[in-house]
DRENMARZA-793752 format. One line per field, with one value per atom (N, C-alpha, C): residue number from 0; atom name; x, y, z. Coordinates in steps of 0.05 Angstrom, whole numbers, plus 5000, padded with zeros to 4 digits. Layout:
# DRENMARZA-793752
num	[NUM,...]
atome	[CA,...]
x	[X,...]
y	[Y,...]
z	[Z,...]
# end
This chain:
# DRENMARZA-793752
num	[0,0,0,1,1,1,2,2,2,3,3,3,4,4,4,5,5,5,6,6,6,7,7,7,8,8,8,9,9,9,10,10,10,11,11,11,12,12,12,13,13,13,14,14,14,15,15,15,16,16,16,17,17,17,18,18,18,19,19,19,20,20,20,21,21,21,22,22,22,23,23,23,24,24,24,25,25,25,26,26,26,27,27,27,28,28,28,29,29,29,30,30,30,31,31,31,32,32,32,33,33,33,34,34,34,35,35,35,36,36,36,37,37,37,38,38,38,39,39,39,40,40,40,41,41,41,42,42,42,43,43,43,44,44,44,45,45,45,46,46,46,47,47,47,48,48,48,49,49,49,50,50,50,51,51,51,52,52,52,53,53,53,54,54,54,55,55,55,56,56,56,57,57,57,58,58,58,59,59,59,60,60,60,61,61,61,62,62,62,63,63,63,64,64,64,65,65,65,66,66,66,67,67,67,68,68,68,69,69,69,70,70,70,71,71,71,72,72,72,73,73,73,74,74,74,75,75,75,76,76,76,77,77,77,78,78,78,79,79,79,80,80,80,81,81,81,82,82,82,83,83,83,84,84,84,85,85,85,86,86,86,87,87,87,88,88,88,89,89,89,90,90,90,91,91,91,92,92,92,93,93,93,94,94,94,95,95,95,96,96,96,97,97,97,98,98,98,99,99,99,100,100,100,101,101,101,102,102,102,103,103,103,104,104,104,105,105,105,106,106,106,107,107,107,108,108,108,109,109,109,110,110,110,111,111,111,112,112,112,113,113,113,114,114,114,115,115,115,116,116,116,117,117,117,118,118,118,119,119,119,120,120,120,121,121,121,122,122,122,123,123,123,124,124,124,125,125,125,126,126,126,127,127,127,128,128,128,129,129,129,130,130,130,131,131,131,132,132,132,133,133,133,134,134,134,135,135,135,136,136,136,137,137,137,138,138,138,139,139,139,140,140,140,141,141,141,142,142,142,143,143,143,144,144,144,145,145,145,146,146,146,147,147,147,148,148,148,149,149,149,150,150,150,151,151,151,152,152,152,153,153,153,154,154,154,155,155,155,156,156,156,157,157,157,158,158,158,159,159,159,160,160,160,161,161,161,162,162,162,163,163,163,164,164,164,165,165,165,166,166,166,167,167,167,168,168,168,169,169,169,170,170,170,171,171,171,172,172,172,173,173,173,174,174,174,175,175,175,176,176,176,177,177,177,178,178,178,179,179,179,180,180,180,181,181,181,182,182,182,183,183,183,184,184,184,185,185,185,186,186,186,187,187,187,188,188,188,189,189,189,190,190,190,191,191,191,192,192,192,193,193,193,194,194,194,195,195,195,196,196,196,197,197,197,198,198,198,199,199,199,200,200,200,201,201,201,202,202,202,203,203,203,204,204,204,205,205,205,206,206,206,207,207,207,208,208,208,209,209,209,210,210,210,211,211,211,212,212,212,213,213,213,214,214,214,215,215,215,216,216,216,217,217,217,218,218,218,219,219,219,220,220,220,221,221,221,222,222,222,223,223,223,224,224,224,225,225,225,226,226,226,227,227,227,228,228,228,229,229,229,230,230,230,231,231,231,232,232,232,233,233,233,234,234,234,235,235,235,236,236,236,237,237,237,238,238,238,239,239,239,240,240,240,241,241,241,242,242,242,243,243,243,244,244,244,245,245,245,246,246,246,247,247,247,248,248,248,249,249,249,250,250,250,251,251,251,252,252,252,253,253,253,254,254,254,255,255,255,256,256,256,257,257,257,258,258,258,259,259,259,260,260,260,261,261,261,262,262,262,263,263,263,264,264,264,265,265,265,266,266,266,267,267,267,268,268,268,269,269,269,270,270,270,271,271,271,272,272,272,273,273,273,274,274,274,275,275,275,276,276,276,277,277,277,278,278,278,279,279,279,280,280,280,281,281,281,282,282,282,283,283,283,284,284,284,285,285,285,286,286,286,287,287,287,288,288,288,289,289,289,290,290,290,291,291,291,292,292,292,293,293,293,294,294,294,295,295,295,296,296,296,297,297,297,298,298,298,299,299,299,300,300,300,301,301,301,302,302,302,303,303,303,304,304,304,305,305,305,306,306,306,307,307,307,308,308,308,309,309,309,310,310,310,311,311,311,312,312,312,313,313,313,314,314,314,315,315,315,316,316,316,317,317,317,318,318,318,319,319,319,320,320,320,321,321,321,322,322,322,323,323,323,324,324,324,325,325,325,326,326,326,327,327,327,328,328,328,329,329,329,330,330,330,331,331,331,332,332,332,333,333,333,334,334,334,335,335,335,336,336,336,337,337,337,338,338,338,339,339,339,340,340,340,341,341,341,342,342,342]
atome	[N,CA,C,N,CA,C,N,CA,C,N,CA,C,N,CA,C,N,CA,C,N,CA,C,N,CA,C,N,CA,C,N,CA,C,N,CA,C,N,CA,C,N,CA,C,N,CA,C,N,CA,C,N,CA,C,N,CA,C,N,CA,C,N,CA,C,N,CA,C,N,CA,C,N,CA,C,N,CA,C,N,CA,C,N,CA,C,N,CA,C,N,CA,C,N,CA,C,N,CA,C,N,CA,C,N,CA,C,N,CA,C,N,CA,C,N,CA,C,N,CA,C,N,CA,C,N,CA,C,N,CA,C,N,CA,C,N,CA,C,N,CA,C,N,CA,C,N,CA,C,N,CA,C,N,CA,C,N,CA,C,N,CA,C,N,CA,C,N,CA,C,N,CA,C,N,CA,C,N,CA,C,N,CA,C,N,CA,C,N,CA,C,N,CA,C,N,CA,C,N,CA,C,N,CA,C,N,CA,C,N,CA,C,N,CA,C,N,CA,C,N,CA,C,N,CA,C,N,CA,C,N,CA,C,N,CA,C,N,CA,C,N,CA,C,N,CA,C,N,CA,C,N,CA,C,N,CA,C,N,CA,C,N,CA,C,N,CA,C,N,CA,C,N,CA,C,N,CA,C,N,CA,C,N,CA,C,N,CA,C,N,CA,C,N,CA,C,N,CA,C,N,CA,C,N,CA,C,N,CA,C,N,CA,C,N,CA,C,N,CA,C,N,CA,C,N,CA,C,N,CA,C,N,CA,C,N,CA,C,N,CA,C,N,CA,C,N,CA,C,N,CA,C,N,CA,C,N,CA,C,N,CA,C,N,CA,C,N,CA,C,N,CA,C,N,CA,C,N,CA,C,N,CA,C,N,CA,C,N,CA,C,N,CA,C,N,CA,C,N,CA,C,N,CA,C,N,CA,C,N,CA,C,N,CA,C,N,CA,C,N,CA,C,N,CA,C,N,CA,C,N,CA,C,N,CA,C,N,CA,C,N,CA,C,N,CA,C,N,CA,C,N,CA,C,N,CA,C,N,CA,C,N,CA,C,N,CA,C,N,CA,C,N,CA,C,N,CA,C,N,CA,C,N,CA,C,N,CA,C,N,CA,C,N,CA,C,N,CA,C,N,CA,C,N,CA,C,N,CA,C,N,CA,C,N,CA,C,N,CA,C,N,CA,C,N,CA,C,N,CA,C,N,CA,C,N,CA,C,N,CA,C,N,CA,C,N,CA,C,N,CA,C,N,CA,C,N,CA,C,N,CA,C,N,CA,C,N,CA,C,N,CA,C,N,CA,C,N,CA,C,N,CA,C,N,CA,C,N,CA,C,N,CA,C,N,CA,C,N,CA,C,N,CA,C,N,CA,C,N,CA,C,N,CA,C,N,CA,C,N,CA,C,N,CA,C,N,CA,C,N,CA,C,N,CA,C,N,CA,C,N,CA,C,N,CA,C,N,CA,C,N,CA,C,N,CA,C,N,CA,C,N,CA,C,N,CA,C,N,CA,C,N,CA,C,N,CA,C,N,CA,C,N,CA,C,N,CA,C,N,CA,C,N,CA,C,N,CA,C,N,CA,C,N,CA,C,N,CA,C,N,CA,C,N,CA,C,N,CA,C,N,CA,C,N,CA,C,N,CA,C,N,CA,C,N,CA,C,N,CA,C,N,CA,C,N,CA,C,N,CA,C,N,CA,C,N,CA,C,N,CA,C,N,CA,C,N,CA,C,N,CA,C,N,CA,C,N,CA,C,N,CA,C,N,CA,C,N,CA,C,N,CA,C,N,CA,C,N,CA,C,N,CA,C,N,CA,C,N,CA,C,N,CA,C,N,CA,C,N,CA,C,N,CA,C,N,CA,C,N,CA,C,N,CA,C,N,CA,C,N,CA,C,N,CA,C,N,CA,C,N,CA,C,N,CA,C,N,CA,C,N,CA,C,N,CA,C,N,CA,C,N,CA,C,N,CA,C,N,CA,C,N,CA,C,N,CA,C,N,CA,C,N,CA,C,N,CA,C,N,CA,C,N,CA,C,N,CA,C,N,CA,C,N,CA,C,N,CA,C,N,CA,C,N,CA,C,N,CA,C,N,CA,C,N,CA,C,N,CA,C,N,CA,C,N,CA,C,N,CA,C,N,CA,C,N,CA,C,N,CA,C,N,CA,C,N,CA,C,N,CA,C,N,CA,C,N,CA,C,N,CA,C,N,CA,C,N,CA,C,N,CA,C,N,CA,C,N,CA,C,N,CA,C,N,CA,C,N,CA,C,N,CA,C,N,CA,C,N,CA,C,N,CA,C,N,CA,C,N,CA,C,N,CA,C,N,CA,C,N,CA,C,N,CA,C,N,CA,C,N,CA,C,N,CA,C,N,CA,C,N,CA,C,N,CA,C,N,CA,C,N,CA,C,N,CA,C,N,CA,C,N,CA,C,N,CA,C,N,CA,C,N,CA,C,N,CA,C,N,CA,C,N,CA,C,N,CA,C,N,CA,C,N,CA,C,N,CA,C,N,CA,C,N,CA,C,N,CA,C,N,CA,C,N,CA,C,N,CA,C,N,CA,C,N,CA,C,N,CA,C,N,CA,C,N,CA,C,N,CA,C,N,CA,C,N,CA,C,N,CA,C,N,CA,C,N,CA,C,N,CA,C,N,CA,C,N,CA,C,N,CA,C,N,CA,C,N,CA,C]
x	[5000,5030,5057,5073,5095,5096,5093,5097,5116,5140,5164,5166,5145,5143,5119,5096,5083,5081,5107,5112,5129,5153,5170,5138,5122,5106,5090,5077,5070,5092,5111,5127,5142,5149,5159,5129,5101,5078,5075,5070,5078,5097,5120,5150,5150,5131,5127,5101,5084,5064,5073,5097,5100,5122,5143,5154,5130,5106,5083,5086,5072,5067,5092,5104,5140,5137,5142,5137,5118,5093,5058,5068,5081,5089,5110,5121,5163,5150,5138,5135,5124,5106,5091,5103,5143,5146,5169,5180,5198,5237,5247,5278,5284,5276,5277,5270,5234,5225,5236,5249,5263,5280,5300,5321,5315,5294,5296,5276,5275,5260,5296,5309,5341,5353,5355,5359,5351,5305,5312,5313,5325,5324,5363,5371,5405,5403,5386,5394,5371,5367,5354,5366,5351,5354,5361,5374,5380,5377,5382,5373,5340,5339,5298,5299,5306,5300,5312,5336,5346,5336,5313,5303,5282,5262,5246,5247,5272,5280,5266,5283,5270,5244,5236,5200,5188,5201,5189,5196,5223,5237,5216,5207,5201,5163,5153,5119,5125,5146,5143,5141,5159,5167,5142,5123,5098,5087,5073,5045,5060,5098,5097,5082,5086,5082,5051,5027,5005,4991,5014,5011,5011,5041,5035,5011,5002,4963,4947,4958,4931,4946,4964,4974,4970,4971,4968,4942,4931,4884,4888,4913,4912,4931,4940,4960,4979,5000,5020,5047,5080,5074,5115,5109,5132,5146,5163,5192,5187,5185,5186,5195,5234,5250,5240,5230,5217,5188,5176,5162,5160,5177,5192,5212,5224,5227,5220,5208,5177,5169,5151,5139,5154,5176,5195,5208,5215,5214,5186,5177,5137,5148,5148,5141,5169,5188,5205,5198,5188,5177,5152,5142,5106,5124,5160,5158,5162,5166,5162,5147,5120,5091,5082,5055,5038,5025,5018,5015,5037,5052,5068,5087,5080,5103,5079,5049,5027,5039,5044,5057,5080,5097,5130,5132,5113,5124,5108,5082,5073,5094,5102,5120,5143,5153,5184,5156,5146,5130,5130,5129,5115,5146,5173,5192,5198,5200,5224,5199,5179,5162,5134,5136,5115,5090,5092,5061,5038,5017,5018,5010,5022,5012,4984,4971,4940,4920,4928,4924,4942,4964,4989,4963,4958,4944,4929,4914,4891,4884,4908,4903,4917,4932,4937,4911,4898,4872,4859,4864,4842,4859,4886,4910,4895,4894,4889,4859,4846,4819,4804,4827,4820,4835,4860,4884,4853,4844,4824,4806,4793,4774,4784,4799,4834,4829,4825,4843,4823,4798,4770,4762,4777,4758,4783,4801,4815,4813,4807,4796,4784,4756,4742,4741,4750,4756,4777,4794,4810,4798,4781,4758,4739,4733,4724,4737,4753,4776,4799,4790,4800,4772,4761,4730,4730,4739,4739,4776,4787,4807,4797,4785,4783,4761,4751,4734,4740,4756,4773,4802,4807,4830,4805,4786,4768,4756,4761,4742,4773,4799,4821,4829,4831,4841,4832,4796,4776,4764,4742,4724,4723,4752,4761,4774,4786,4804,4785,4764,4750,4716,4721,4708,4725,4742,4765,4770,4776,4770,4750,4724,4710,4694,4698,4689,4664,4652,4628,4634,4607,4605,4578,4580,4555,4591,4565,4585,4576,4620,4609,4603,4600,4603,4572,4551,4517,4515,4539,4538,4549,4563,4588,4563,4546,4528,4510,4491,4474,4491,4509,4529,4521,4530,4533,4511,4490,4462,4456,4462,4456,4476,4483,4504,4499,4502,4486,4454,4441,4416,4406,4430,4442,4453,4471,4473,4456,4435,4424,4399,4384,4382,4393,4421,4433,4415,4433,4431,4408,4388,4367,4357,4351,4354,4379,4401,4426,4427,4406,4410,4425,4415,4422,4457,4458,4486,4501,4494,4517,4541,4505,4513,4530,4525,4534,4562,4577,4595,4623,4645,4671,4676,4672,4688,4671,4629,4629,4623,4632,4631,4681,4677,4719,4705,4688,4687,4672,4652,4632,4661,4681,4702,4717,4718,4740,4720,4695,4677,4675,4673,4660,4692,4707,4731,4741,4736,4743,4721,4689,4671,4682,4691,4701,4732,4743,4763,4765,4743,4735,4717,4700,4697,4717,4733,4757,4781,4771,4783,4779,4751,4738,4753,4767,4788,4813,4823,4849,4845,4866,4872,4865,4878,4870,4868,4842,4829,4843,4850,4857,4900,4911,4935,4934,4919,4909,4903,4888,4882,4905,4911,4945,4964,4968,4993,4983,4948,4937,4946,4926,4945,4962,4985,5017,5030,5020,5029,5015,4992,4992,5000,4997,5013,5039,5059,5092,5094,5061,5067,5049,5045,5039,5066,5084,5103,5131,5125,5147,5153,5129,5121,5126,5104,5111,5139,5161,5176,5209,5190,5201,5200,5178,5160,5185,5201,5223,5247,5259,5271,5284,5254,5256,5241,5254,5228,5203,5209,5166,5149,5157,5132,5136,5169,5159,5148,5135,5116,5083,5088,5055,5049,5024,5018,5016,4998,5006,4973,4958,4928,4935,4959,4985,4994,5011,5011,4992,4969,4942,4948,4930,4924,4941,4977,5001,4997,4993,4989,4964,4937,4916,4922,4919,4916,4951,4979,4990,4986,4978,4967,4945,4931,4911,4937,4953,4968,4989,4999,5019,4979,4968,4943,4939,4940,4932,4968,4983,5004,5028,5035,5056,5065,5085,5098,5097,5071,5070,5102,5111,5129,5115,5129,5115,5103,5082,5054,5053,5057,5066,5072,5092,5102,5095,5078,5050,5042,5034,5000,5009,5025,5047,5041,5050,5046,5031,5014,4985,4965,4972,4960,4969,4994,5011,5001,4997,4978,4955,4946,4922,4931,4958,4977,4990,4983,5001,5028,5037,5061,5064,5084,5087,5093,5082,5074,5109,5132,5153,5166,5154,5174,5161,5133,5114,5135,5135,5141,5168,5193,5213,5211,5190,5185,5164,5157,5156,5169,5179,5208,5220,5228,5244,5226,5204,5181,5189,5188,5177,5200,5234,5255,5260,5258,5274,5255,5225,5210,5210,5230,5239,5259,5270,5310,5304,5290,5286,5281,5251,5246,5273,5281,5305,5327,5336,5360,5357,5334,5332,5312,5307,5297,5311,5336,5362,5369,5375,5387,5372,5359,5336,5338,5328,5339,5365,5388,5409,5405,5405,5401,5383,5364,5340,5352,5368,5375,5402,5414,5427,5423,5409,5398,5369,5362,5351,5364,5387,5406,5414,5431,5433,5413,5383,5362,5371,5369,5371,5383,5417,5438,5434,5430,5423,5391,5379,5368,5366,5396,5406,5419,5440,5444,5440,5414,5400,5370,5373,5351,5321]
y	[4695,4711,4696,4703,4692,4696,4682,4692,4719,4702,4725,4751,4746,4779,4800,4773,4792,4804,4794,4807,4824,4817,4844,4875,4871,4889,4904,4880,4891,4909,4898,4918,4937,4940,4973,4985,4974,4994,5015,4985,5003,5023,5015,5038,5065,5056,5073,5100,5078,5101,5108,5115,5126,5143,5137,5167,5174,5175,5199,5203,5195,5216,5231,5219,5253,5269,5263,5282,5308,5287,5311,5327,5320,5343,5358,5355,5367,5381,5375,5389,5418,5423,5450,5467,5452,5473,5485,5496,5524,5504,5511,5504,5510,5533,5540,5518,5507,5489,5464,5463,5431,5430,5449,5444,5467,5471,5472,5439,5423,5394,5379,5390,5366,5380,5402,5407,5395,5401,5385,5360,5345,5318,5303,5331,5331,5342,5357,5367,5358,5342,5334,5306,5298,5287,5259,5243,5222,5202,5216,5193,5186,5199,5191,5176,5179,5157,5135,5124,5108,5093,5122,5099,5091,5102,5086,5060,5055,5034,5015,5006,4980,4976,4995,4998,4990,4999,4973,4948,4946,4916,4899,4912,4896,4888,4913,4909,4889,4883,4861,4826,4832,4809,4800,4820,4823,4808,4822,4807,4782,4771,4742,4720,4729,4715,4716,4734,4735,4717,4714,4697,4680,4675,4645,4631,4643,4636,4624,4633,4627,4596,4599,4566,4550,4569,4541,4521,4546,4541,4504,4495,4480,4459,4457,4438,4436,4457,4463,4482,4465,4494,4500,4521,4532,4538,4550,4576,4600,4613,4646,4662,4644,4655,4650,4626,4618,4645,4646,4660,4691,4695,4722,4727,4713,4704,4713,4701,4697,4715,4718,4756,4773,4775,4805,4786,4765,4758,4766,4759,4771,4800,4810,4840,4846,4843,4842,4837,4822,4805,4822,4843,4851,4884,4889,4922,4909,4895,4888,4882,4868,4855,4860,4872,4862,4824,4829,4791,4776,4784,4762,4754,4763,4779,4748,4746,4725,4705,4697,4678,4657,4683,4680,4667,4687,4674,4645,4640,4605,4590,4591,4577,4574,4592,4587,4577,4574,4558,4527,4527,4500,4491,4486,4473,4482,4489,4507,4490,4494,4482,4455,4446,4432,4438,4466,4469,4473,4464,4454,4492,4488,4514,4533,4511,4520,4530,4516,4522,4546,4546,4570,4594,4587,4623,4625,4618,4617,4628,4625,4648,4672,4677,4694,4721,4700,4725,4726,4709,4717,4746,4740,4764,4782,4780,4811,4828,4807,4811,4821,4814,4821,4859,4858,4885,4906,4893,4901,4939,4910,4911,4938,4933,4950,4972,4973,4992,5016,5000,5029,5027,5021,5028,5056,5055,5075,5095,5089,5108,5136,5116,5132,5153,5134,5160,5167,5168,5188,5213,5209,5216,5235,5234,5241,5269,5252,5267,5298,5288,5315,5325,5327,5340,5364,5378,5409,5422,5400,5407,5395,5380,5364,5382,5399,5420,5440,5442,5470,5473,5440,5440,5438,5425,5431,5450,5469,5494,5505,5507,5526,5507,5481,5467,5456,5456,5438,5472,5474,5490,5523,5538,5560,5563,5540,5551,5546,5521,5523,5543,5554,5585,5612,5605,5623,5616,5594,5579,5585,5591,5589,5613,5628,5652,5649,5623,5630,5642,5654,5663,5655,5622,5613,5593,5581,5565,5532,5532,5502,5482,5486,5463,5445,5461,5451,5436,5446,5438,5423,5400,5382,5363,5375,5353,5344,5367,5358,5339,5343,5317,5292,5299,5273,5252,5267,5256,5233,5257,5259,5233,5220,5210,5179,5182,5165,5153,5166,5164,5152,5155,5155,5125,5121,5087,5076,5074,5067,5056,5069,5075,5049,5062,5038,5007,5005,4988,4969,4976,4971,4955,4969,4972,4959,4946,4926,4902,4902,4887,4857,4847,4819,4822,4830,4857,4847,4868,4873,4848,4833,4800,4793,4789,4758,4782,4803,4814,4801,4801,4796,4817,4824,4854,4843,4841,4836,4818,4796,4764,4766,4782,4782,4804,4824,4830,4824,4796,4787,4761,4759,4734,4748,4778,4797,4785,4796,4791,4772,4739,4726,4721,4716,4716,4727,4755,4775,4768,4757,4745,4716,4697,4681,4673,4685,4693,4718,4724,4729,4714,4702,4673,4652,4648,4621,4641,4671,4683,4661,4653,4635,4615,4610,4588,4582,4609,4620,4613,4598,4593,4607,4638,4665,4691,4681,4711,4745,4738,4763,4777,4752,4751,4762,4748,4762,4788,4797,4826,4847,4826,4844,4847,4831,4831,4851,4846,4877,4894,4901,4934,4938,4918,4925,4938,4921,4927,4952,4960,4981,5003,5002,5019,5024,5004,5018,5019,5018,5027,5063,5064,5092,5107,5084,5111,5109,5088,5095,5106,5116,5141,5167,5162,5188,5199,5189,5191,5198,5207,5225,5246,5238,5271,5296,5280,5295,5303,5284,5292,5314,5335,5368,5366,5408,5423,5434,5420,5438,5432,5393,5377,5364,5368,5359,5364,5396,5407,5393,5366,5362,5333,5333,5323,5286,5268,5249,5235,5257,5265,5265,5279,5282,5255,5238,5212,5196,5190,5175,5185,5212,5202,5208,5212,5201,5176,5153,5129,5124,5124,5126,5140,5156,5159,5160,5153,5142,5113,5102,5073,5071,5084,5084,5081,5114,5104,5089,5061,5043,5023,5027,5006,5021,5041,5050,5052,5043,5042,5029,5007,4978,4990,4996,5000,5027,5055,5076,5090,5073,5089,5122,5137,5155,5180,5167,5184,5186,5153,5162,5190,5199,5228,5244,5238,5269,5272,5243,5240,5260,5255,5258,5287,5308,5331,5348,5323,5348,5336,5311,5316,5327,5335,5360,5378,5389,5426,5421,5397,5408,5418,5407,5424,5451,5453,5480,5471,5449,5455,5459,5462,5473,5453,5445,5428,5417,5435,5428,5407,5419,5397,5379,5378,5352,5325,5346,5320,5307,5315,5315,5300,5297,5290,5254,5258,5235,5208,5232,5219,5215,5216,5207,5177,5177,5162,5138,5139,5126,5098,5115,5104,5094,5109,5085,5059,5064,5047,5013,5032,5007,4994,5015,5005,4982,4983,4956,4937,4943,4915,4908,4929,4921,4892,4918,4899,4884,4881,4853,4833,4846,4818,4806,4820,4799,4784,4800,4783,4761,4770,4742,4720,4732,4707,4696,4697,4694,4679,4677,4666,4645,4647,4626,4590,4587,4564,4566,4577,4575,4556,4575,4565,4549,4528,4523,4482,4489,4477,4456,4478,4483,4454,4464,4448,4424,4428,4394,4379,4389,4375,4366,4385,4382,4355,4364,4337,4309,4306,4283,4265,4287,4289,4273,4283,4275,4265,4240,4230,4223]
z	[4477,4490,4507,4493,4513,4540,4567,4584,4605,4591,4592,4580,4559,4559,4559,4564,4572,4600,4614,4641,4642,4614,4601,4603,4590,4573,4608,4621,4648,4658,4674,4684,4675,4643,4626,4631,4626,4629,4657,4683,4704,4715,4702,4707,4687,4660,4650,4666,4668,4688,4708,4731,4749,4741,4709,4713,4689,4680,4673,4702,4718,4744,4752,4759,4764,4737,4714,4693,4696,4701,4706,4743,4751,4779,4782,4765,4765,4740,4718,4707,4708,4725,4731,4743,4760,4779,4760,4787,4755,4771,4755,4766,4788,4812,4829,4842,4851,4854,4863,4835,4827,4848,4856,4863,4897,4905,4919,4934,4920,4926,4927,4915,4907,4948,4947,4973,4997,4999,5018,5018,5007,5009,5018,4999,5005,5030,5046,5071,5097,5087,5107,5137,5147,5177,5169,5172,5162,5180,5199,5227,5231,5220,5235,5211,5184,5174,5172,5191,5197,5218,5243,5266,5246,5230,5217,5204,5188,5183,5191,5219,5238,5241,5244,5257,5232,5194,5176,5179,5180,5186,5211,5233,5251,5236,5224,5204,5204,5190,5163,5170,5201,5210,5245,5255,5258,5235,5207,5195,5182,5186,5189,5211,5233,5255,5261,5244,5243,5210,5188,5174,5188,5199,5209,5228,5245,5252,5229,5214,5185,5187,5177,5164,5188,5219,5233,5228,5238,5238,5221,5192,5177,5186,5217,5231,5221,5205,5199,5212,5221,5237,5228,5201,5197,5216,5221,5225,5222,5242,5235,5216,5221,5207,5174,5165,5137,5126,5157,5140,5145,5148,5145,5124,5115,5090,5073,5067,5056,5046,5068,5064,5058,5057,5050,5023,5017,4981,4980,4987,4959,4962,4975,4987,4951,4962,4942,4910,4905,4874,4875,4891,4881,4871,4876,4871,4841,4827,4802,4779,4810,4772,4801,4787,4825,4815,4847,4854,4854,4831,4840,4862,4882,4902,4928,4919,4936,4932,4901,4893,4907,4902,4909,4926,4960,4986,4989,4972,4982,4959,4936,4933,4958,4975,4987,5002,5009,5027,5028,5001,4989,4989,4987,4983,5009,5029,5057,5070,5068,5091,5082,5067,5061,5069,5059,5063,5041,5019,5000,4980,4963,4957,4958,4947,4948,4978,4999,5022,5037,5019,5046,5012,4992,4977,4981,4998,5000,5038,5050,5067,5065,5040,5045,5033,5017,5018,5036,5049,5073,5091,5096,5101,5088,5060,5041,5050,5055,5053,5092,5107,5129,5124,5114,5117,5105,5083,5068,5082,5099,5118,5130,5152,5172,5151,5135,5110,5111,5095,5102,5128,5148,5171,5181,5162,5176,5163,5125,5110,5116,5118,5126,5155,5171,5207,5183,5174,5168,5151,5132,5132,5138,5162,5188,5198,5205,5222,5199,5173,5153,5145,5149,5138,5133,5145,5144,5128,5131,5122,5082,5083,5052,5039,5055,5044,5035,5052,5042,5011,5024,5001,4965,4979,4945,4940,4962,4946,4931,4943,4935,4903,4912,4890,4866,4871,4839,4835,4863,4857,4840,4857,4853,4827,4824,4794,4777,4773,4755,4751,4771,4769,4748,4767,4744,4711,4707,4683,4665,4671,4652,4669,4678,4682,4708,4724,4733,4759,4757,4781,4810,4814,4820,4848,4863,4875,4864,4856,4833,4862,4885,4904,4911,4897,4894,4866,4851,4823,4820,4837,4840,4850,4875,4890,4871,4859,4834,4818,4796,4780,4792,4829,4836,4839,4842,4858,4818,4800,4781,4755,4760,4771,4773,4799,4814,4806,4797,4778,4756,4737,4714,4706,4725,4737,4742,4753,4763,4741,4732,4706,4681,4683,4663,4671,4704,4715,4706,4709,4708,4678,4661,4629,4620,4635,4618,4642,4662,4687,4676,4651,4644,4636,4622,4599,4620,4648,4667,4681,4692,4704,4699,4654,4653,4647,4655,4644,4661,4638,4654,4683,4680,4708,4718,4722,4734,4755,4732,4745,4758,4760,4776,4796,4798,4808,4847,4833,4847,4858,4840,4849,4871,4876,4894,4919,4916,4940,4953,4941,4949,4959,4958,4966,4985,4997,5022,5032,5029,5048,5050,5038,5052,5071,5061,5079,5106,5115,5135,5153,5139,5144,5169,5144,5150,5180,5190,5206,5246,5233,5257,5265,5254,5248,5268,5260,5290,5314,5333,5350,5371,5368,5391,5372,5371,5353,5378,5394,5425,5401,5409,5389,5356,5339,5324,5315,5337,5328,5335,5367,5375,5339,5338,5304,5296,5295,5260,5276,5307,5309,5310,5311,5317,5286,5263,5243,5229,5236,5221,5244,5270,5279,5276,5273,5257,5225,5211,5192,5182,5215,5219,5227,5241,5263,5243,5228,5194,5190,5176,5150,5180,5190,5208,5227,5229,5241,5221,5201,5172,5177,5182,5191,5203,5219,5232,5212,5200,5171,5164,5157,5151,5174,5172,5187,5183,5159,5150,5161,5155,5163,5199,5215,5236,5258,5258,5271,5264,5261,5245,5264,5279,5291,5273,5296,5282,5267,5270,5246,5219,5218,5185,5178,5200,5196,5186,5201,5194,5154,5159,5131,5109,5112,5095,5087,5115,5114,5097,5098,5092,5054,5052,5027,5014,5019,5009,4996,5020,5008,4990,4976,4952,4935,4936,4919,4904,4934,4926,4902,4904,4894,4878,4874,4844,4823,4816,4815,4830,4823,4826,4834,4869,4882,4895,4877,4879,4873,4852,4847,4822,4831,4824,4819,4832,4859,4884,4895,4916,4927,4927,4932,4927,4902,4891,4907,4924,4932,4974,4968,4999,4993,4970,4968,4981,4958,4967,4991,4993,5028,5046,5049,5066,5056,5050,5031,5051,5069,5079,5108,5099,5136,5132,5111,5110,5088,5092,5081,5050,5044,5023,5005,4979,4962,4954,4953,4949,4973,4992,5018,5022,5017,5025,4998,4976,4959,4964,4973,4980,5002,5024,5053,5041,5014,5001,4989,4973,4968,4991,5000,5020,5039,5051,5054,5030,5009,4997,4983,4992,4979,5010,5029,5054,5059,5049,5049,5034,4997,4989,4981,4992,4987,5021,5038,5053,5050,5033,5017,5013,4988,4962,4982,4995,5023,5039,5054,5057,5056,5027,4997,5001,4987,4973,5000,5029,5038,5038,5051,5047,5033,5001,4989,4986,4998,5007,5028,5043,5069,5070,5050,5052,5053,5027,5023,5046,5055,5070,5087,5107,5131,5134,5111,5114,5109,5087,5084,5119,5127,5157,5177,5172,5189,5173,5147,5142,5155,5153,5164,5189,5211,5225,5247,5219,5223,5230,5197,5195,5204,5220,5239,5268,5278,5296,5297,5281,5273,5301]
# end
């Protein structure tokens, strides 16, 4: 298949999935609820959103500094500004197609900093592996903190509707536990019987390749010259991610009373939405709406907040990404001219 046609199909597919999720959520709402969402977004205090935007930009810059530490393990010394430009342009490219951003930022470093593509791409894998580990830690920490709320949510949103629909008069929570255990047993049996076929399948080999890349990426961290600084950058990145979402809570009255635990839940569950659908379009606001139901916020208000967070973050990437695309060749051409005048 022609690469351009393939990319066009992928873009259309992801956009279509996002639109589908938007339709699914809005389809269940009454006209009054839809109007309430629009009113919440229209009457939001955008000063709080404006405050969140520089935090987002700062998180990308700190991430670029951390990435530079991995590049420096190979004795390359790229400029901070080029690292930032490459990072933000990569995010910009990722809004269109998955994994395009990783290729784009490595290509920029090859062009403007003479860092070989395969070497810089290896550091991207390392960075992704480390962030996946941090995300998993935060994910399970969040589950532990929200255990009671999640149990209540599942009872209200899953067990009780199923009981009502099928006219059941017994506790489904035990039945679901039995189903889960049965699924594990059946899966284990299938694995034992078809072990050779499974190990030779493309899906298994792909997962194996991902796991191997994760392990190799984690091993390469020992080459970083200042692990404490690397850890500080990582902590700063995720703290900024948390704050740039949490600050938007104050833009509407219904979420302004919530604490950082709600911010962590939004960060974690919202990140899952970003992974499921490219850029989180459509699904991110819906996930935020359901997440904030745990804290007593009406879903229509949570949906409005989800769109405010998603829009502010993505508009920042688009605007700063376009500015970076324009400045990248200009600043680097000036650098080359200055280098030529000062042999």
